[in-house]
C-alpha positions as CSV (number, residue, x, y, z in Angstrom):
1,M,36.1,62.7,23.1
2,H,38.5,64.8,21.2
3,A,39.7,62.6,18.3
4,S,39.4,62.7,14.5
5,R,36.1,61.5,13.0
6,D,37.7,58.3,11.8
7,A,39.2,57.6,15.2
8,Q,35.8,58.2,16.8
9,V,34.2,55.7,14.5
10,D,37.1,53.2,15.3
11,W,36.6,53.6,19.0
12,V,32.8,53.2,18.9
13,F,33.1,50.3,16.5
14,E,35.6,48.5,18.7
15,I,33.4,49.0,21.8
16,L,30.3,47.6,20.0
17,F,31.8,44.9,17.8
18,G,30.5,41.5,18.8
19,K,27.5,42.9,20.7
20,G,25.1,42.1,17.9
21,A,22.1,44.2,16.9
22,L,21.4,46.8,19.5
23,D,18.7,49.5,19.8
24,R,20.4,52.7,18.8
25,D,19.9,54.3,22.3
26,D,21.3,51.1,23.9
27,A,24.3,51.2,21.6
28,V,25.0,54.9,22.3
29,G,24.6,54.2,26.1
30,Q,27.0,51.2,26.0
31,A,29.6,53.2,24.0
32,L,29.3,56.1,26.5
33,D,29.7,53.8,29.5
34,A,32.8,52.3,27.9
35,L,34.3,55.7,27.1
36,V,33.7,56.8,30.7
37,L,35.4,53.6,32.0
38,L,38.3,54.3,29.7
39,G,38.6,57.9,31.0
40,L,37.7,59.3,27.5
41,A,34.4,60.8,28.7
42,D,33.3,62.6,31.9
43,E,30.4,61.0,33.8
44,E,30.1,63.9,36.3
45,D,30.0,66.9,34.0
46,E,26.6,66.8,32.3
47,A,27.6,69.3,29.6
48,K,30.7,67.2,28.7
49,K,28.6,64.0,28.8
50,A,26.1,65.5,26.4
51,K,29.0,66.4,24.0
52,A,30.3,62.9,24.3
53,R,26.8,61.5,23.5
54,V,26.6,63.7,20.4
55,A,30.1,62.5,19.4
56,V,29.1,58.9,19.8
57,E,25.9,59.4,17.8
58,R,27.9,61.1,15.0
59,A,30.4,58.3,15.1
60,I,27.6,55.8,14.6
61,D,26.2,57.8,11.7
62,N,29.6,58.1,10.1
63,G,30.2,54.4,10.7
64,L,26.9,53.6,8.9
65,R,28.0,55.7,5.9
66,V,31.3,54.0,5.6
67,G,30.0,50.5,6.2
68,R,31.4,49.8,9.7
69,F,27.8,49.5,11.0
70,D,24.6,48.3,9.5
71,R,20.9,48.4,10.4
72,P,19.8,44.8,10.7
73,K,16.3,46.0,11.8
74,R,14.5,49.3,12.1
75,G,16.0,51.3,15.0
76,Q,18.9,49.0,15.5
77,I,22.6,49.2,14.7
78,R,25.3,46.5,14.6
79,A,29.1,46.8,14.3
80,I,30.1,44.6,11.3
81,R,32.9,43.0,9.6
82,T,31.5,41.2,6.5
83,D,34.7,39.9,5.0
84,A,36.4,37.0,6.8
85,K,39.8,38.3,5.7
86,D,39.3,41.3,8.0
87,Y,38.9,39.1,11.1
88,S,41.8,38.8,13.5
89,S,42.5,35.8,15.7
90,E,41.0,37.7,18.6
91,D,37.8,38.3,16.5
92,W,37.5,34.6,15.8
93,T,38.1,33.8,19.5
94,L,35.3,36.2,20.3
95,C,33.0,34.3,18.0
96,L,34.0,31.0,19.6
97,M,33.6,32.3,23.1
98,N,30.1,33.6,22.4
99,A,28.9,30.6,20.3
100,L,29.9,27.8,22.7
101,D,29.3,26.9,26.3
102,R,30.6,24.4,28.7
103,E,28.8,21.5,27.0
104,P,31.1,19.2,25.0
105,T,30.6,20.0,21.3
106,D,31.9,18.3,18.2
107,R,34.8,20.3,17.0
108,D,33.5,20.8,13.4
109,A,30.1,21.7,14.8
110,A,31.8,24.2,17.2
111,L,33.4,25.9,14.2
112,R,30.2,26.1,12.3
113,F,28.3,27.4,15.4
114,A,30.9,30.2,15.7
115,A,30.6,31.1,12.0
116,Y,26.8,31.3,12.3
117,W,27.1,33.4,15.5
118,A,29.5,35.7,13.6
119,A,27.0,36.0,10.7
120,S,24.2,37.0,13.1
121,N,26.2,39.2,15.5
122,T,29.1,40.7,13.5
123,G,27.7,40.6,9.9
124,L,30.1,38.0,8.6
125,A,29.0,37.2,5.0
126,F,29.1,33.8,3.5
127,A,27.0,31.6,1.3
128,R,28.5,28.2,2.4
129,L,31.2,27.2,4.8
130,Q,33.9,25.3,3.0
131,R,36.6,23.2,4.7
132,G,39.9,25.0,4.0
133,G,38.1,28.3,3.4
134,S,39.1,31.4,5.3
135,I,36.3,31.3,7.8
136,L,36.8,27.7,9.0
137,T,40.6,28.1,8.8
138,G,40.5,31.2,10.9
139,L,38.1,29.7,13.5
140,D,40.2,26.5,13.7
141,G,43.4,28.5,14.3
142,A,41.7,30.6,17.0
143,L,40.3,27.4,18.6
144,E,43.8,25.8,18.6
145,S,45.2,28.9,20.2
146,A,42.4,29.0,22.8
147,L,43.0,25.4,23.6
148,R,46.7,26.1,24.2
149,R,45.8,29.1,26.5
150,G,43.3,27.0,28.5
151,R,40.2,28.9,27.4
152,F,38.8,25.7,25.9
153,L,39.3,22.1,26.7
154,D,39.7,19.1,24.4
155,V,37.4,16.6,26.1
156,G,38.1,13.7,23.8
157,G,36.1,12.1,21.1
158,G,36.6,15.0,18.8
159,C,34.8,17.4,21.2
160,V,35.7,20.7,22.8
161,R,34.1,22.8,25.4
162,K,34.6,26.2,27.0
163,V,36.3,26.3,30.4
């Protein structure tokens, strides 16, 4: 993994974002596996794999220093975005996809479930969810887009479900 320190943090962050709190070794392993799949690390060459492991560990440490990761519990790390303004439509969709299942759920409840999932798994910070606020607005827009793309269904009665 021959990239700048910031780029390494970005890569590892993107790989781990949305996975919630992970034991550090599991986080390093998941990041390494993803880098191998992307062709950015060599699985066969043990020396190169060891270098990639060190690079991932450093990226996590650097990410902790700059606030891209946190430590929700001892021995764990989590890729975080605390500010709703930093979430893309894809991030909100990730939250919806992980928070909901195929059971019909009231639309407002679905948005709230997704916000609470984000708080637990991606570090989203909020005191209260407010109608018209950036969190519910972002989630609602992502849900509308996911409905149009067929990732969710409007099952009537104000309810939605994952396909």
